[in-house]
C-alpha positions as CSV (number, residue, x, y, z in Angstrom):
1,X,-42.2,10.6,67.3
2,X,-45.4,8.7,67.7
3,X,-48.9,9.9,66.7
4,X,-52.2,9.2,68.2
5,X,-50.8,6.6,70.6
6,X,-52.4,6.0,74.0
7,X,-51.8,8.7,76.5
8,X,-52.3,8.9,80.2
9,X,-55.9,9.6,81.1
10,X,-56.5,13.1,82.4
11,X,-58.9,13.5,85.3
12,X,-62.4,15.0,84.7
13,X,-61.9,17.8,87.2
14,X,-58.8,19.0,85.4
15,X,-60.8,19.2,82.2
16,X,-63.6,21.0,84.0
17,X,-61.2,23.6,85.4
18,X,-59.6,24.2,82.0
19,X,-63.0,24.6,80.3
20,X,-64.2,27.0,82.9
21,X,-61.1,29.1,82.6
22,X,-61.1,29.1,78.8
23,X,-64.7,30.1,78.7
24,X,-64.0,33.1,81.0
25,X,-60.8,34.0,79.1
26,X,-62.6,34.0,75.7
27,X,-64.8,36.9,76.8
28,X,-61.8,39.1,77.9
29,X,-59.8,41.6,75.9
30,X,-62.1,41.9,72.9
31,X,-61.8,45.7,73.1
32,X,-58.9,48.1,73.6
33,X,-60.3,49.2,76.9
34,X,-60.3,45.6,78.2
35,X,-56.7,45.0,76.9
36,X,-55.5,47.9,79.2
37,X,-57.5,47.0,82.3
38,X,-55.5,46.6,85.6
39,X,-54.7,43.1,86.7
40,X,-55.5,41.5,90.0
41,X,-52.3,42.5,91.8
42,X,-49.8,45.4,91.6
43,X,-46.9,43.0,90.8
44,X,-48.8,41.4,88.0
45,X,-49.9,44.8,86.6
46,X,-46.3,45.9,86.4
47,X,-45.3,42.7,84.8
48,X,-48.1,42.8,82.3
49,X,-47.1,46.3,81.1
50,X,-43.4,45.4,80.5
51,X,-42.2,45.3,76.9
52,X,-42.1,41.9,75.4
53,X,-38.9,40.2,74.3
54,X,-38.4,37.0,72.4
55,X,-38.9,34.0,74.7
56,X,-36.3,31.4,75.7
57,X,-38.8,28.7,74.9
58,X,-41.1,27.8,73.4
59,X,-39.6,29.8,70.5
60,X,-41.1,32.3,68.1
61,X,-41.0,31.4,64.4
62,X,-38.6,34.3,63.9
63,X,-36.0,32.6,66.1
64,X,-35.3,29.6,63.8
65,X,-33.7,29.4,60.3
66,X,-35.0,27.8,57.2
67,X,-32.4,25.1,57.5
68,X,-33.8,24.1,60.9
69,X,-37.3,23.5,59.6
70,X,-36.5,19.9,58.6
71,X,-35.9,19.1,62.3
72,X,-39.6,19.8,63.1
73,X,-43.0,18.3,62.4
74,X,-45.6,20.9,61.3
75,X,-48.8,21.1,63.4
76,X,-49.9,24.5,62.3
77,X,-49.4,26.8,65.3
78,X,-46.7,24.4,66.7
79,X,-43.6,23.1,65.1
80,X,-42.8,20.0,67.2
81,X,-39.2,18.7,67.4
82,X,-38.8,15.3,65.7
83,X,-37.8,13.0,68.6
84,X,-38.0,9.2,69.1
85,X,-40.3,8.3,71.9
86,X,-42.3,11.5,71.8
87,X,-46.0,11.0,71.4
88,X,-48.3,13.7,70.0
89,X,-52.0,13.9,70.6
90,X,-54.3,16.5,69.1
91,X,-57.2,17.4,71.4
92,X,-60.6,19.2,71.2
93,X,-61.5,19.1,67.5
94,X,-62.5,22.3,65.9
95,X,-63.1,20.7,62.5
96,X,-61.8,17.7,60.5
97,X,-58.2,19.0,60.4
98,X,-57.8,21.5,63.2
99,X,-57.8,21.2,67.0
100,X,-57.7,23.5,70.0
101,X,-54.9,21.7,72.0
102,X,-51.9,19.6,71.4
103,X,-50.6,17.1,74.1
104,X,-47.0,15.9,74.1
105,X,-46.1,12.8,76.1
106,X,-42.7,11.4,76.9
107,X,-42.6,8.4,79.2
108,X,-44.6,9.1,82.3
109,X,-44.7,12.9,81.7
110,X,-47.2,14.8,79.6
111,X,-48.0,18.5,78.8
112,X,-51.0,20.0,77.2
113,X,-50.3,23.0,74.9
114,X,-52.7,25.8,74.1
115,X,-51.8,28.8,72.0
116,X,-53.8,32.0,71.8
117,X,-53.4,35.4,70.1
118,X,-52.1,38.2,72.3
119,X,-51.7,42.0,72.1
120,X,-48.1,43.1,71.3
121,X,-48.3,45.6,74.1
122,X,-49.4,43.4,76.9
123,X,-48.5,40.2,78.6
124,X,-51.3,37.8,79.5
125,X,-49.8,35.3,82.0
126,X,-50.3,37.5,85.1
127,X,-54.1,37.8,84.5
128,X,-54.4,34.2,83.5
129,X,-52.6,33.0,86.6
130,X,-55.1,34.9,88.7
131,X,-58.0,33.4,86.7
132,X,-56.7,29.8,87.1
133,X,-55.9,30.3,90.8
134,X,-59.4,31.7,91.5
135,X,-61.1,28.9,89.6
136,X,-59.1,26.0,91.1
137,X,-59.5,27.3,94.7
138,X,-63.2,27.9,94.2
139,X,-63.4,24.1,93.4
140,X,-61.8,23.3,96.8
141,X,-58.3,22.6,95.4
142,X,-55.1,24.0,96.8
143,X,-52.9,26.2,94.6
144,X,-49.3,27.3,95.2
145,X,-47.6,29.9,93.1
146,X,-43.9,29.3,92.6
147,X,-41.0,29.9,90.2
148,X,-40.2,26.9,87.9
149,X,-38.6,26.1,84.6
150,X,-40.8,28.6,82.7
151,X,-40.9,31.4,85.3
152,X,-43.9,31.9,87.6
153,X,-46.2,28.8,87.6
154,X,-49.0,27.3,89.6
155,X,-48.9,23.9,91.3
156,X,-52.4,22.7,91.9
157,X,-53.3,19.8,94.2
158,X,-56.5,18.7,92.6
159,X,-59.0,16.6,94.4
160,X,-60.2,13.5,92.5
161,X,-62.3,10.5,93.1
162,X,-61.4,7.0,91.9
163,X,-64.0,4.7,90.3
164,X,-64.0,2.7,93.6
165,X,-65.1,5.9,95.4
166,X,-61.8,6.5,97.1
167,X,-60.7,10.2,97.1
168,X,-57.2,11.5,96.5
169,X,-55.2,14.2,94.8
170,X,-53.3,14.7,91.7
171,X,-50.7,17.4,91.0
172,X,-51.0,19.6,87.9
173,X,-48.6,22.4,86.9
174,X,-49.8,25.4,85.0
175,X,-47.1,27.4,83.2
176,X,-47.3,30.3,80.7
177,X,-45.1,31.8,78.1
178,X,-45.7,35.3,76.6
179,X,-44.5,35.6,73.0
180,X,-44.3,38.6,70.7
181,X,-48.0,38.4,69.7
182,X,-49.0,35.0,71.1
183,X,-49.3,33.3,74.5
184,X,-48.9,29.6,75.2
185,X,-50.3,27.9,78.3
186,X,-48.6,24.7,79.4
187,X,-50.4,22.2,81.7
188,X,-48.0,19.5,82.9
189,X,-49.5,16.3,84.3
190,X,-48.3,12.8,85.0
191,X,-44.8,13.1,86.7
192,X,-44.3,16.5,88.2
193,X,-41.2,16.0,90.3
194,X,-38.6,18.4,88.9
195,X,-35.7,15.8,88.7
196,X,-37.6,13.1,87.0
197,X,-35.8,12.1,83.7
198,X,-39.0,12.0,81.6
199,X,-40.1,15.4,82.8
200,X,-36.6,16.9,82.3
201,X,-36.6,15.6,78.7
202,X,-40.2,16.8,78.0
203,X,-39.4,20.3,79.3
204,X,-36.3,20.4,77.0
205,X,-38.6,19.5,74.1
206,X,-41.1,22.2,75.0
207,X,-38.3,24.8,75.1
208,X,-37.3,24.0,71.5
209,X,-40.9,24.0,70.3
210,X,-41.7,26.7,67.8
211,X,-44.9,28.8,67.8
212,X,-46.2,30.0,64.4
213,X,-48.6,32.9,65.0
214,X,-49.2,33.9,61.4
215,X,-50.2,37.3,60.1
216,X,-54.0,36.8,60.3
217,X,-55.7,39.4,62.5
218,X,-57.2,37.7,65.6
219,X,-59.0,38.8,68.7
220,X,-56.8,38.6,71.8
221,X,-57.1,35.3,73.6
222,X,-58.7,33.6,70.6
223,X,-57.3,30.1,70.0
224,X,-54.7,29.7,67.3
225,X,-55.6,26.2,66.0
226,X,-53.5,23.1,65.8
227,X,-53.7,21.9,62.2
228,X,-52.8,18.4,61.1
229,X,-51.0,17.7,57.8
230,X,-53.2,15.9,55.2
231,X,-51.6,12.5,55.8
232,X,-52.0,12.7,59.5
233,X,-55.6,13.9,59.2
234,X,-56.3,10.8,57.1
235,X,-54.6,8.5,59.7
236,X,-56.8,10.0,62.4
237,X,-59.9,9.6,60.3
238,X,-59.1,6.0,59.8
239,X,-58.5,5.4,63.5
240,X,-61.8,7.1,64.4
241,X,-63.7,5.0,61.8
242,X,-62.1,1.8,63.1
């Protein structure tokens, strides 16, 4: 596992979309009334109200044993499998040791991980898919809903402009996993073809990832921070100073 190594550059419009969606999401579900509001479609409303079960991956902390802990690197909300060739990048600093996102990269494939608190009685992915779909299409991008490795997902063809002025598109996959009292949003970029070896390996890593929600009361949709161990925090500080 590599830390703070160079990752593929994400396009500015992807970041703009994520920021807009997160800003909108942070306002929602602060009260009990908002938590029980209807979703955008009948199918999503029915799905959101279904009882939660333990996910097939990423896993909840309750799904691993104490003996398995040594197989993981501790990043606070995420326990990341120790694996050669896997690069880990903390993103969006909240303070000196904590971050909002964690990006994993293996070869040409990368995925951005965001974990938020969630009500035990409601799934979030149906509403969040509608938010992302609305925001991306409003920006002139095309958005296709389909079933993928993590269930229902969105494939976005995002318009970008190269430094030389030439316009093109990149593909971004938005996936979501509803845990017992948490939700993880996955944004895959880089290689997105389903049979690419790098992507297959990265998806397998994500499915063995462990989410540690903790017992602290949190407002629904508030970010559960990525926390660096002391040694890694010192390494990052040294790299930033250099």
